N, C-alpha and C positions, 0 to 999 in steps of 0.2 A: 520291339526293336532290340537288336543285339547290344549287350553291354560288354565292356572290356573283360577279357578272359585271358589269363596268362597261359593257360593250357590249350594250345592249338596244335593242329596237325596239318602239315603242309602236304597237300595231295599232288601227285605227279601229273595228273591230267586236269584240264579245265572242264567246264560244263560242255560235254560233247553235244547234247541236245540243242543248247543255245547256239553253238557254233554252226551246226548243220542247218538250223532254222535261218540263221543269217545268210548262209550260202544259198539256200533255196530262194530266199527273198531277193538276193542279188541276181541270181540267174533268171528268175521270173521277171524282175525289173528290167534287165537288159533286153529281154525278148519284147517287153511291152514298149520300152523306149524306142527300139528299132521300128516297131509297128506304128507307134503314135507319131514319131518324128519325121518319117520319110516324106510325107507331103510338104511339111514345113521346110525341110532341108532342100527339096527340089525347087520350091518356090523362091528360095533364096539363091538359087543358082549353084547349089552345093551338091555333093554326092549324097545319095539317099541314106548312106550309112554314116554320115558325118557326125551326127549326135551320138549314136551308139558307140562309135569308135572311141570318141573322147570319154564316154562313160565307162567303157570297158577298160581303158587304160587306168582310169581312176579306181575302178573296182579291184584290178590286179594289184596296184600299188597299195591300196587300202587294206587288202587282205594280208599282204606282206607286213605292213605296219601294224595291223591288228595282232598278228601272231607274235611279232617282236615285242609289242607293248604288253601282251599277255604274260610275258616272262619277267616283266619289271615289277618288283614288289610295290603294290598299290600304296603302301604307307609312305613311300618316298615322295609321292605327289603332294602329300599333306605338308611336307616341309617347306614347300614353295607357295603356300596359299596366299601370303601377303603379296608376294611378287605377282601372282596370278591376278589379284585384284587391281594392283597398280598398272600392270600391263594391259588389262582390259580397258581401263580408262584411256590409256595412251593410244591404243589402236582404234578406239572409238572416236577419238579426237583426230586421228590421222586421216579419216575420210574427208575432212574439211581442207586438207592441204592440197593446193592446186596441182602438184606434180604426182602425188601418190593417190589421192582420192579420185573416184570416178562417179559421175552422175548418170542416171538413166531413168526415164519416165518421171522426171521431177523429183527424184529421191537421191540423196547422197548417202549411200550405204555400202559402197564397194571400195576396195583397195586394189590397185593394179599390181599384179605380179609380173606379168609380161605384157606384150602388146595385145595379146588375145586372151589372157587368163586373168581372172579377177577372183577375189574372195570377199565374202561378207564377214566383217569382223564379229558381227553378232553370233555367227555360228561358233567361233572360237570362245566367245564370251560365255555362251551357255555352259560349256564344259568347265571353263574357269570358275564360274560362279558356283557350280555344283561342288567343286573341290574346295573353294573358299568357305562356303557356308557349312559344308560337312565338317571341316576342321574347326571353324569358329564355334559351331554348336557343340562339338565334342569338347573343346577346351573350356567351354563355359557350361558344362553339363550340370554343375552344382548350382548354377544361377539361372538355369533355363526356365524355372518355374516363376521367376520374379518378373514383374511387369517391365522394369527398366532394361535389364540385361537380356531377358528372354523374349521381349516383344518390341520395345521401342528401338533399341539399338539395331538389331538385324533388319527389321521390316521397315522402319520409318526413318532411319538415319543412314544405314549402309547401302541397302538395296536401291533406294530412289536415285542415287547418283548415277548408277549404271542404267537404270530404267529411263531416266530423263535423257541421257546421252543417246540411247537407242531411239527414243521417241522422236527426238528432233531430227532424226534421219528419215522420218516418215515410215518407221518400221514398228508400228503399234503391236503387231502380232508377236514379234520377238520380245517386246517388253512384257506383254501379257504372259507368254510362256515362262519367262524367267521369274515373273512374280508368282505364278502358280507353283512353280517348282520350289521356290523359297518357302512358300506357305506350307507345302507338303513336307519339306525337310524340317521345318520348325515344329509342325505337329508331331511328326515321327520322333523328333528329339525330345519332346515333352512340354513344349509351350502350351499353356492353358488355352483351350478352345474358346473360353468365354472372352478372352482378349480380342479375338477376331470378330466375335459377335458384337461386343459392346463398343469397340473402338475401330476395328478394321472395316466393318460394314459401312458405318457412316462416312469414313474417309473415302472408301471406294465409291460411294454414292456421290460425294462431292466431286471426285475426279471425273466420273462419267458426266455429271452436270457441266463441268468446266469444258470438257471436250465438245459437248453439244453446243454450248454458247460460242466457243471458238469457231465451230463449223457453221453455225446458223447465222451469226451476226458479224463475224470477222473474216469469214471465208478461209480459215486456217484448218486444213484437213477436211474440206467440204466433201471430198470424195468418200469419206467414211460415212457421212450422213446419207449420201446417195446410195451407198451399198446397203445400208439398213432399209432405205425406202424400196430399193429393188428387191430386197429379200422379202419384204412384206407383200409386194405385188410386182413381180418381175415383168408381167405383161402390160403394166402401165407405161413402160418405155422399152418395148421389145427390141428395138434396134440400137438402143443406147445402154444405159446402166443395167438393164435386165438381160442383155444379150448373152452374157456368159452363163448365167443360171439357166436360162431357157434352153440353150444348146446342150448344156450338161444333162438336163432332164430329158431332152429328146434322145440323147445317147443312151442314158440308163433305161429309158422306157423301151427303146428299140431292141435291147438285149434279150429281154425275156428270160427264160430259164437257162438256156444253154448258149445264148449269144448268136450273133450272125456269122461267127467264124473268125479265127485269128487272122488279122490283116484286112478284114472286110469292113472296118468301120467307115461310115459315111461322114460323121461329124468331125473326124480328124482332118478332113480336107478343107482346112482353113475356116471351118465354122467355129470350132472350139479354139479360143486363143491359147497359145502355148499348150497344146494337148500333151506334149511330152513332159510337162512340168506339173503345175498345180492341179490340172484336170486329167491326169493320167488314169485316175480311178474311173472316170467316166468312160474312157476308151476301153478299159478292162471290162466294165459293165456291158458295153455295147458288143464287144467282140466275144467275150466268154460268158456273158450272162450272169444270172444269180449265182451259179456254181462257181464262176471265177471270182466274184466278189466275196463269196463265202470263204473261199480258199485263202484270199488275202487276209480277211478278218481272223481266220483261224491261226494263220501264221503269226500275226501280231499278238493274238491271245497266248500262243505258246511262248513267244518272246517275253511278254509281261509275266507270265507264270514262272518262267525260269529266273527272271530278274528278281522277282519278289522272293523266291526261294533262296537265291544267293544272298539277298539282303538279310533274310532271317537266319541264315547259317553263318554269316560273317562273324569273325571272332571279336571284333571291336565295333564301337559306335561309328568311328570314322568310315570303316569299310562298309558298314551297313547303310549309312546315309549316302555315301557315294553311289552304291549299287541302286538304292531306291531313287536317287536323283537321275541317274542315266536311264533307268527303266521308265521313270515318269516322263522324261524328255521325249523319248521315242514314242511312248504310248499316247501322250497328250497330242503330239503332232499328228499321229495317225488318226486319232479320234476327231480332231478338229478338221483335218483335210477331208475325211469322209463325210463329216457333217456339212461342210461347205458345198461339196459337189452334189450332195443329195438335197440341197436347199433346206437343211435343218438349222442352219445358222448363217449369218451374213458372211460374205466373202472376206477372208483375212489374208489371202496370199500365202497360205501355209503349204509347203510341199509335203508329199507322202514319203516318209523315210524309206530308203533302200529302193524305191521305185522311181520317184521323180528325177528328171534330168538335173544334173548339177554336180560337176566333178569334184570341186573342192569341198562342197558340203558333204558329199558322200565319203570322201577321205577322212574328214574330221569325225564324222559319225562312226566310221569303222575304228578309228583310234579310240573313241570313247568305249566302244564295245570291247576293245582290247583290255581296257582297264577293268571292265566288268568281268571278263573272262579270268583275269588274274585274281580278282577277289574270290572267284569260284574255286580257285586252287586251295583256299583255306577254309577250314570249318572248325566250329567249336567241338571240343571233346567232352 
């Protein structure tokens, strides 16, 4: 992990490979959103291009925002890390307000922007938490090896407030992602690994046990238990909890090596729920086959490679931690999404970055990439 270094060189250009990789994923994603969403849009009485038009607008605005943010010195974001933490709490609480908040599918996790546009506060909070913890860990770098300041404060006192607020919105996957990123940042900053083994593991076990008890005996979040059951044996309830997984596997299995052809998916015709969203990788597998899936994985691999390289070359600990945090955010979401659609883990409702439909989420993600590109303008000498 990079340490502070007063001798830095400001480069005129950002990481061009990372930039091109993001553009390729955006273009690829738009094509697949168009293909995957057309049947759903038509069934809703809308134009077949309704989803992709919205996504394309968000992509264009996001690219402009990404380029603008790439010119803003990343160290400026660190000055507002306390504000970012407080703002995160406030916007997570805002989803409970009757005028601002919006519910869907039994979950309260959206804020209304317009009559048709919403945003998930958790998407903003993910970026805010990366900036907050990167600055916190940097400011306490001399105490990061201690049990109290290096482990208890960040992981068991600061992070849980945000995690609980997101969890009560029935958004466990976002809580897990933020928790994983915090752990990665702490390890990279120098927190002793033995603390996670001796204290973190038992606490995690207690948390999992509590979730099981709530779901099993108090019917709080019972759908999570159903997802685990359907993951273990989706054919036990093929028309219920196992439906998504089975249809996803049908799509992947039908693709073979080269796929059935772009636009020729069968499963997207109302068999796969939200094919343009969480299960868009299944449509890619069916239409473009193993080759298409491999292309997606390679693109994410390149993104992670460039992100780690930027973190290693960053001139200070703050830039290094922000870079590894943003890279981890995108990498973890991609890994979890692909694992879910291939039935390698229970369904978590995790979208595939740059590919899944979601205008505001895409815009926020591109803004985060803008910060990463700015960090790449600097390097140690």
